[in-house]
N, C-alpha and C positions, 0 to 999 in steps of 0.2 A: 357153262358160265354165260351170263347175259352180255352179248356183244352189242351195246347201246349204239355204236357207230353204225353197224349193220342195220339195226332196227330203224335208226334214224334215216338212213338212205331209203329204205322201203317206205317208210312214212312219208317222206318227201316226194317219192315217185308218185305214190298213190294220190297225195294231196295234189299235185300237178295235173294228174290225169283227171281227178274229179273236177278241179276248177276249170279245165277246158271243156269238159262235157257239160257243165253248168253254164258256162258262158255261151255255149252253142244253143242252149235252150231257153235262156233267160237272161236276167240281169240282177245284180244285187241291189236291193233297195237300201240306200245308206241310212235312211231314217230308221228302218226297222232292224236292219242287219240281216234280213231274210232274203232268200233268192225268190225271185218271181218270174213265172214263165212269160215269154213274149211269143206272139204270134209269128209263124214263119213268114218271111218276107215274100211277096209275090212278084213274079216277073210281069204279070199281066193283071189288070184290074179284075176284081170278082165279077163274073158276068151272070151267074145264076145260082139258084139255091143249092144245088149240088156243090158247087165250089165253096160256097159259105159253109155247108155242112161239113165238107172235107177239112176246111181250115178251122172249124171248131173242134173237130175230132183230134186234129194234129195238136191244137193248144191244150186239150185235155190230157192227151198222152204226155205232152211236155210237162204240165203241172204235176202229173202223177210221178213222172221220173224224178222231177226235182224233189218231190216229197220222200223219195227213197234216197237220193244222192245227198241231200243237205245233211240229214243226221249223220251219215257216214263221214262227211268232210268235217262236221263238228267233232266227231269222235277222234279223227285223225289229228285234227288241230290240238285237242285237249292232250292227246299222247304226246305230241311234240313239245307241247308246254310243260309237261310234267316229266319229260324224259329224264332230266337230271335229279329228280327227287329220289330219296331213298325208298320210297313206296313204289316207284316205277317197277313193274314187272311182279308186283304182289297182288294177290286177290283182294279186292275190296271187300269181300264178304269175310273170309277166314284168315286173311293177312299172310297166307302161305305163298310161297313162290308159284307163279303161273307156269305150267309146263312149257319147256322150249318149244316142242312141236306146235303148241297152241300159238305161242308168240311168233313162231316163224310163218305160221299160216294166217294170223291176224296179229300184226305188231301193235294194233290199238286195243288189244283185249284187255278188259279190267277185271276179268274173274277167272278162276281156274275152270277146268272141265267140270269139276263136281258142282259148281255154282253157275254154270252156263246160263241158266234160266233166269237167274236173278238180275 
C-alpha cells in the first residue's frame, strides 16, 4: 500500500537538500523562476590569467550542476504538489500503479518500470 506520509517526508528531505546545493552554486532568478550559476567569491582579487581561467572553469561546473539539479528539484516539487491526487503513484503512460520498489527508490517517479524511458 502506498504510504503517502513516508513518500512526502522523503520528497521534502530531497527538496531541502537540492535547495541547499542550488543555493551554494547560484541564485534563483525571480523574473524567470530559473536557477543561475554565480561565480565563487574570491578571498583575494584575481591576479593573473590562470586565476581567471580557474574561476571560469568553476563557473562552468556550477552551471552544469545547476542544469542537472534544477530539473530534479522541479520533479520533486511537482510530486509534492500532486501527492494528494488520486493519480499520484500511477504511471502517466499506462495508468497502472507504479511499483513500490520504484517509488521507494524515486518518490517522484511518474512512470512504472515498463515505461521508464518515456
